[in-house]
KEDREN-841513 format. One line per 2 residues: number of its first residue (from 1); their letters; for each residue x negated, y negated, z of N, C-alpha, C. Coordinates in pm, whole numbers. Each point is the difference from the previous one (the first is absolute). Example, Ala and Ser with C-alpha at 12.3 -4.5 7.8 and 13.67 -1.06 7.14 Angstrom:
<atoms>
1> AS> -1319,569,780,89,-119,0,-90,-120,0; 35,-105,-72,-82,-119,6,77,-109,73
</atoms>
This chain:
<atoms>
1> MN> -10290,-10207,15327,-84,-55,-104,-107,101,-42; -47,79,94,-103,99,-28,50,106,-98
3> DI> 129,37,12,59,98,-92,-1,-53,-143; 30,-128,-16,-1,-60,-134,-141,1,-56
5> TN> -96,-32,80,-141,1,-43,-41,140,-42; 39,99,78,-32,139,-33,67,44,-129
7> LK> 127,-40,-19,71,33,-123,-66,-63,-122; -39,-127,13,-69,-68,-110,-132,69,-34
9> KE> -72,39,102,-127,68,-21,22,135,-68; 101,73,44,32,130,-58,41,-15,-147
11> LD> 84,-99,-29,41,-26,-138,-120,-37,-86; -86,-83,53,-121,-41,-72,-86,122,-34
13> EK> -15,90,92,-79,122,-23,65,88,-107; 132,11,4,72,80,-101,-18,-60,-140
15> IH> 11,-131,-10,-16,-66,-130,-143,18,-52; -97,-17,87,-140,22,-41,-21,144,-46
17> HL> 67,94,65,-11,140,-39,67,25,-137; 117,-62,-20,70,15,-128,-81,-55,-117
19> FK> -63,-113,21,-80,-65,-104,-148,36,20; -27,129,-15,-134,49,30,-96,-10,-119
21> DN> 54,-18,-121,-87,-9,-117,69,-80,-112; -73,-25,-107,54,-77,-111,123,65,-62
23> KA> 3,132,-1,116,71,-57,127,-37,75; -6,-7,130,117,-36,81,45,-143,-30
25> YL> -96,-91,-16,33,-138,-35,67,-5,-137; -58,71,-96,53,-1,-136,140,60,-6
27> EY> 22,109,71,133,62,2,103,-97,58; -35,-68,106,92,-97,61,27,-115,-97
29> LL> -104,-47,-66,15,-109,-97,93,42,-114; -20,119,-55,84,49,-110,145,17,43
31> QT> 20,52,119,136,16,52,68,-136,18; -74,-94,55,55,-135,21,32,-65,-134
33> KS> -93,8,-94,22,-60,-131,121,64,-69; 13,131,8,114,69,-61,133,-51,54
35> NF> 5,-28,130,123,-54,59,34,-136,-62; -100,-82,-26,25,-131,-59,38,11,-147
37> LY> -54,99,-69,40,22,-140,149,32,-5; 43,85,90,141,38,6,87,-122,31
39> RY> -42,-80,96,81,-114,43,3,-115,-99; -112,-27,-65,-10,-122,-80,-15,20,-150
41> ME> -49,113,-45,-32,12,-141,86,98,-78; 81,79,69,91,86,-76,99,-91,-71
43> TS> 26,32,-125,89,-83,-81,115,85,-52; 84,-62,-80,113,74,-57,-49,114,-89
45> SD> -120,-11,-55,-52,104,-89,-119,78,56; -75,-57,92,-120,68,54,23,41,146
47> KN> -6,130,21,14,58,134,-125,85,27; -25,32,125,-114,86,37,-130,-48,-64
49> IQ> -33,-122,23,-118,-63,-59,-126,67,55; -92,29,-89,-125,67,37,-113,-101,18
51> IQ> -89,32,90,-119,-81,23,-113,59,-84; -60,-85,-82,-112,42,-85,-130,-49,62
53> SL> -101,83,-11,-133,-40,45,-76,-49,-124; -26,-130,-7,-70,-55,-116,-150,28,7
55> DQ> -53,1,120,-140,31,25,-11,37,148; -120,8,51,-20,42,139,61,-97,102
57> KT> 25,-125,-43,44,-102,95,136,-61,-29; 62,35,-113,122,-70,-40,117,96,-19
59> LL> 109,-29,70,124,79,-9,109,-90,-56; 63,43,-108,99,-83,-69,130,75,-17
61> AV> 110,-73,19,133,53,-28,71,-104,-86; 68,48,-105,68,-89,-95,140,52,-24
63> SY> 94,-94,-10,136,35,-40,53,-109,-93; 111,28,-64,59,-93,-96,148,-16,28
65> ES> 47,-122,-15,144,-28,13,51,-41,-137; 89,81,-55,58,-30,-130,135,-70,12
67> NM> 57,0,120,128,-66,23,-29,-145,40; 19,-93,-93,-32,-140,27,84,-57,115
69> GE> 121,49,17,83,-43,112,-65,33,133; -60,118,9,-72,39,122,-126,-84,17
71> AF> -71,-22,-109,-125,-79,6,29,-143,46; 114,-56,-40,37,-136,39,27,-14,150
73> KI> 13,110,71,28,-7,144,-122,-48,81; -116,-1,-62,-119,-51,68,21,-149,24
75> LD> -29,-44,121,33,-137,40,-101,-106,-45; -123,36,-21,-105,-96,-34,35,-74,-130
77> PE> 6,-134,3,40,-78,-118,-92,18,-121; -130,11,23,-94,19,-111,23,135,-70
79> IK> 20,103,80,25,134,-55,135,1,-73; 100,-59,62,134,-7,-61,-7,-68,-137
81> EG> -74,-109,-7,-15,-74,-125,-71,85,-106; -103,71,41,-72,88,-92,88,112,-53
83> IK> 78,59,86,90,108,-41,109,-55,-91; 47,-120,31,101,-64,-85,-58,-21,-141
85> GL> -124,-46,-7,-66,-19,-129,-14,131,-76; -33,106,71,-10,133,-62,135,42,-57
87> AK> 105,-14,80,134,41,-42,46,-80,-123; -38,-128,-7,40,-84,-113,-81,30,-127
89> SV> -127,34,17,-88,11,-116,-8,141,-61; 37,102,76,-10,137,-51,141,57,-16
91> PR> 36,40,-122,134,57,-22,22,127,83; 123,22,40,35,118,80,-41,130,-68
93> EE> 8,1,-132,-34,122,-76,-145,42,25; -85,-96,34,-141,31,27,-22,45,144
95> KP> 106,1,77,0,47,138,-110,-65,84; 10,-131,23,-101,-69,81,0,54,143
97> RV> -119,0,58,-15,49,137,-97,-91,76; 21,-5,129,-89,-72,91,-85,106,69
99> QY> -129,-29,13,-92,95,63,-27,-42,145; 12,96,91,-34,-21,140,-123,86,30
101> SL> -94,-53,76,-115,83,37,-44,-32,143; -58,100,60,-55,-14,134,-136,69,-1
103> KT> -104,-82,13,-138,49,-7,-65,-10,137; -72,104,36,-74,2,125,-146,24,-34
105> TL> -85,-93,42,-143,13,-24,-70,22,134; -71,109,9,-72,36,122,-140,-59,-11
107> ED> -13,-126,36,-128,-68,-15,-107,59,91; 40,30,121,-90,60,98,88,92,83
109> FK> -13,128,-21,94,94,62,-78,109,71; -15,-18,130,-68,102,79,69,13,135
111> ED> -42,101,70,62,25,131,-16,-122,91; 106,-35,65,3,-105,103,-19,-143,-49
113> SG> -29,-19,-129,-11,-138,-48,13,-1,-151; 41,-114,-53,11,-10,-145,72,-124,-44
115> KI> 4,-13,-132,71,-112,-62,78,54,-119; 129,-34,-2,91,46,-105,68,-123,-60
117> II> 10,-3,-132,73,-106,-69,127,62,-58; 112,-60,31,130,47,-51,54,-109,-91
119> EA> 36,37,-124,49,-99,-94,129,49,-67; 105,-76,21,128,25,-67,7,-93,-120
121> MI> 55,50,-111,10,-83,-120,130,29,-75; 57,-108,-53,114,10,-90,-45,-64,-131
123> NW> 13,76,-109,-48,-44,-130,115,10,-100; 29,-111,-66,109,-3,-98,-54,-20,-142
125> NF> -127,29,-22,-61,-15,-132,21,127,-82; 124,29,-28,40,117,-79,-45,-19,-145
127> PN> -48,100,-70,-6,142,34,-136,47,50; -105,-82,-11,-134,48,34,-44,-35,142
129> YE> 69,-89,65,-25,-39,140,-142,-52,23; -55,-65,-101,-131,-63,17,14,-111,103
131> IH> -108,-23,71,0,-100,107,-37,-136,-60; 99,-86,-12,-19,-137,-48,71,-93,97
133> KG> -56,-117,18,64,-98,87,144,-21,-44; 90,3,96,142,-20,-28,74,125,-41
135> SY> -68,115,-3,68,124,-39,12,99,115; -46,-41,117,5,89,115,-13,-85,128
137> KS> 30,65,111,-27,-60,129,-46,112,92; -99,-29,82,-50,102,90,-16,-56,141
139> KR> -6,91,93,-25,-37,139,-106,96,52; -108,-57,48,-116,77,45,-19,-18,150
141> VS> -16,112,69,-16,-1,146,-127,78,34; -83,-61,81,-123,64,46,22,54,141
143> FT> -47,121,22,17,64,130,-134,56,47; -49,-54,110,-124,47,60,35,63,134
145> YN> -52,119,22,26,69,127,-132,49,58; -3,16,130,-121,49,66,32,101,110
147> DP> 120,56,-10,44,94,103,119,77,-58; 13,129,29,114,75,-53,135,-53,48
149> NV> 5,-57,120,125,-58,48,44,-116,-88; -94,-85,-35,29,-114,-87,45,51,-136
151> FR> -71,97,-54,35,58,-130,143,53,2; 32,80,100,132,61,11,111,-103,17
153> KE> -24,-102,82,103,-99,30,20,-101,-113; -109,-40,-64,9,-114,-92,7,35,-148
155> LA> -34,123,-39,2,34,-142,138,-24,-61; 104,48,64,136,-20,-52,37,-148,-4
157> LK> -44,-76,98,28,-144,1,-65,-69,-120; -118,44,-36,-71,-59,-115,68,40,-131
159> YE> 45,124,-10,77,40,-119,130,-80,-8; 65,-18,113,124,-78,3,-25,-143,-47
161> EA> -109,-58,44,-34,-136,-40,-20,-10,-152; -72,94,-57,-22,0,-145,130,26,-75
163> CE> 81,90,50,123,39,-69,111,-104,11; -19,-105,79,97,-110,4,22,-56,-140
165> LF> -97,15,-87,10,-46,-138,120,64,-71; 32,125,35,107,74,-67,139,-39,49
167> N> 10,-84,103,132,-41,54,64,-106,-87
</atoms>
């Protein structure tokens, strides 16, 4: 049992060393987010999605699905109905698209503690994607951490929870 305790302590020290400053936290967050962009937001037309910095606290990634057959694969009935309405109301010649986005807001982002809001959104309000009731659906997840171990272990779980919207 003592060996396990020593291993846990050693791992804890290594993680604390890896996450020594805000830059290390941010790099890990960007890497984690990029993995989710690849898994959930790449579409038939959008690959290698880039993360944009909207301001000091907001990171946004956006992609578009122009293949309505692919967009219909989303299981959520409300989203399916919205996409169906888009497909019926916009002629193919106008090339309707569904917008997917994943926004990360660093509400409080400092070493060893912080609060991050992760929001996944699907918007079928083509062509301008204005936010109006019934034209989008989003899922917002709040993540508060107070230790680098928690940050490292749970960040991906929180992204996964938000990205369930894209299934």
